[in-house]
N, C-alpha and C positions, 0 to 999 in steps of 0.2 A: 504493500500500500504506500509506504514511504517512498520507495523507488519510483512508483508511478507518479506520485506528486512532484518529485524532483524532475522527472522527464517532462511533465506538463509545463512546469515552471521554465525549464530551459527552452522548450519549444516556443512558449509565449514570448520569452525574451528575444529569441532570434527573429520572430515575426515582427516585434516592435522595432528592432534595429533595422530590419529590411524596409519597413514602412517609413521609418525616419529617414533612411538613406534616399529612398525614392522621392520623398518630399523635398529634401535638400537639393536634389538634382534639378527640380523644377522651381525652387524658390528663387526670388529675385533679390539680390543684395541691395541694401539701402543706398550704396554708393553708385549703383548702375543708373545710367540715364536712359529711361524708357519713355518713349513718346506714345501716348494713347491715341489711337486713331479708329473711330467708328467701332466695328466689332472686332478689333484686334489691337496690335501695338507693333512698334519698331523698337527693338532693344539695341541701341547704338553702342552700348558697352560690350555686350556679349556677341553682337553681330548677327542678329536674326530678325526675321519678320514673322509675326504670328497672327492668325485669324481664327475666329470661331464661326461655326454655322449651326443652325438648328433646323431640324426637319421633322415633319409629322406625316403619318400615312394618310392617304385619302380616306374620307369618312366611311366609304363603303367597305374598307378593309379593316376597320377597327375591330379588335378582338379576334382577327383571323391569323393564321399561322405565318403569313407573309407580311404582316403589318410592320414588324421590326426591320426586316431588310429594306422595305420601301422607305421607312423613316430614316434609316441610316443613309440610303442613297440620296435622299432629299437634303439631309444635313451636309453631306459631302459637297453637293452642288452649291449649296449656300456658302459653305466655308471657302471653296475655291473662288467663288465670285467676290467674296469679301477680301480674300487675300490678294486677288488681282487689283482690286480698287486701292487697297493700302499700298501695294508695291508701286503702282503708277504714281502715287502721291509722294514717294520718297524724293527728298531733295538731293540732286546730284551735285550741284554746285550752287553758288549764291544766286544764279539767274535762272536755272532750269531744273525741272523735275523729270522723273522717268517718263511721265505722260507726255511732256513736251517733245522728247525725242521719239517716242512711240508714234505720236501723231505725224511727225515729219517723215518717218520711215516705216513702211509696211514690214520690212525685214526685221527691224528692231522690235516692232510690235509683236510679230510672230515669235521671236526669240524669247521675249519676256513672258508671253502667254505659255510657251512651252516649259519654262522654268517653274512657273506657278503650278502647272499640272503635275510636275514632278515633286511637289512639296511632300514632306513626311507627315503622316498622321501621328500626332503626339498623344492624343487621348480621345476616347469616345465614351460618352456617358448615356446610359439608358434611363430616362427619367420616369417617374411614377405615372405621369399623365400620357405616356405612350410616345412622347417625343424623344429625339436623340440629339445630343450636342457633340459636335466634332471639333477638335482643335488641330489646325495645320501649322506647320513651321517650315520656312525655307531660309537658307543663308542670305545675309545681306551682302556679303562679299563672296569672292570666288567667281562663279559663273555670271552672276548679275553684274558685278563690277567689271568683269572682263568685257562685257558688252558696253557698259555705260561710260567708264572712265576714258577709253580711247576717243569716243565721239565727243566727250566733254572737252578733252584736250584740243581736238581739232577745231571745235567751235570757238575756243578761246583765241586760237591763232587768227581767226577771221575778224576778231574785234580790234579796231584800230587802237594804237597806243595813245595814251593821254597827250594832250597838246603840250609842247615844250613850255617851260617857264620863261616868261619874258625877263631878260636881264635888265637890272636897274643901271642907270648911268654910273660910270666909275667915280669913286670918291677920291679925294686927295690922298696921297700916300700917308699911311699912319706912321707915327714916330717909331723909331727902332726900339724894340724891347727885347729883353732876354728870351731866348728860345724856351718853349715849354718843356717840362721834364719828359723823358722818354716814356711811352705808354708801357703799362705792365705787361709782362709776358703772357701770351695767350693761355687761357685755361682750357683744359680738355673736358668738355661736357659729353655725356653719353646720350642725351635726349633733351627734349624741350617740353615744358609744361606751360600752357597759357591759361591763366586764371581769367576766364571771361564772364565771371559772375557779375550781375548788376548792370549789364549793358544789353540785356535781352537778346543775346546771341542764340543761334539755332544750329543744330547739327546738319552735316551734309557729307556725302561720300567723298567729295573732293574740295575741301576748304582751302582758302589761301590766307596768308598772313603778310601784311604790309607794314612798312614803317610810316611815320607821319608825313613823309614826303611823297608817299604813293609808290615807293620802290618795293618790289616783291622780296620778301625775306624767305618765304616758304611757299611752294606751289608745285605744280606738275613738272616744271623744269628741273626741280631739285631731286625728284624721286626716281627710283628704279621701278619700272612698270610692274614687274612681278610682285614686288612688295606691296605696291598700291592695290593690285588686284586681289591678292590673298588676304590682306588684313585692313584695307582701307588706308587712306592717307593720314588719318589720325584716329586715336581712340578718344572716347568720351567718358566722363565721370561726373558725379555730383559733388564729390568730396575731394578737396585739395590734397589731403594727406594720402588718400587712396590713389590719386593720380600720380603723385610723386614717387610712390612705392610700387607702381605698376611695373611689371616685368618688361613692358614695352619700352620704357625709357631707361631701363636698367639702373645702375647704381648711383650715377651722379648727374641728374638732369639739371638744366638751368630753368628757373621759374620766372616768368614775366607776367605783367598785368596787361590785359586787353583794355584799350582805351575806348574803342567804339567798334561798331560793326559796319559792314559794307554789303551792297547788293540787296536785291529785293528779298532774298531768302535769309538775310542777316547771318550768313555763315562765314563770310570773309571777316577777318579781324585786323585791327590796327593796333600796333604796339608802339612804344616810344622809340625815337631815334637812338637813344642811349642803349636801350635793351637790344635793339636790332644790331647795333655795333658790337655788343658783347657776343651775340650769336655768331655774327660773321667772323669775329676774331677767334672763335673757338678752334683749337687745333683739330678737333674731331667734327667740325661743322658739316663738311661734305658727307662724311660717313654716316652720321646719325640721321641726317635728312634723307639721304638716299634710301635708307632702310625704313623710312616713315616712323621714326621713333619720336612721335609727337602725341601728347595728350592735351585735350582741351577740357576745362572744367566749366560746366554750365549750371545755371540755377535749377 
């Protein structure tokens, strides 16, 4: 009797541990930046798009043996429709969404629809009223960014550069002064963290960072395409400490403050000229930018 009680206790403990582990796999960290959209969401930190769908069997099939399969089929159709709508609303850069490119190109539209149809079923719930709820998930990066980032880069090339700054008349020569001290030796940073809280910044697959003079500090010209496709051009978080300790920016990132946003999508960021100079002076600047070792902290 005692042995049986111990066995039941052990089995119960294993079951609780398994349930807890399953819950943790689906739980969302408080530091993750998740954008709620309609019947789903975009997790910009973990890099996936998720959508739910609900289906019910036709009234004439209620209580019959094929009611559940028909409800499940209807729920899947609803979930795929919602997932496509959410995916097309994803901001690619500060000016365009996935939908903008899909409207311009039938090829891109077909490719995006194909990716959505290949989404993974994460959960399906049979509810007491006979309806079924299905949850679908697809990666934000990988195949989707392989389609979107190259066309985004090409689109940027078509945008004319900003007008040159008009030079002011030359001033009289200044008095001779002692030369300024030599700048400090370049510091080796392993990544970049931009604190963009308080300026209403938004996430995008392909953000850009400028200095106050409008010169690009970080953008598509700095990165290796493979890194951008596989993990996006930047990571996102809600918590500064979590961003600074994220493995994406490794051990010694430089942290700068975002001053304002740019573009209709508010995903381009402006930092101070002084911070931009520190980044450009970093001995590892080219290396960490090429590998997209950038984290952006949003409200």
